[in-house]
Residue, then its C-alpha position, 0 to 999 in steps of 0.5 A: x279256079x276251074x270248079x269255082x268257074x264250072x259252079x257258076x262263078x269268075x275268079x277276081x283276085x287270088x292270093x297265095x299264102x306264103x310259108x310264114x302263114x301256112x306254118x302259122x296256120x299248121x301250128x295255131x290247129x296243132x296247138x289248139x287242140x291240144x290246149x283244149x285236149x290238156x284242159x278236157x283229159x279223158x276218160x271219153x272219146x273225144x278227151x282221150x282222141x284229142x291229143x293223138x289226133x293233135x300229134x297224128x296231124x303234127x307228125x303227118x305235116x311236118x315228116x309229111x307235106x311240109x312245104x308241099x301244100x299251101x293255101x291260095x284265097x280267090x275271090x269269087x263273083x257270080x257270073x249270072 
């Protein structure tokens, strides 16, 4: 919020997403990339890298930052 206010915005509302919303976001991210990779198999940089990126992201989330990070949504209004 400090960065937004320093940039000329006032915070008029904030909402923190709950754990279920955070999990929905992560599984959607992982699943979307995995589905794309299965529909567009390699060779090529995207087809080869996408499955690994999805697995790496999943592992970082499940074994690393799960239950640590979250989302906040801010409604901002210009102050000028």
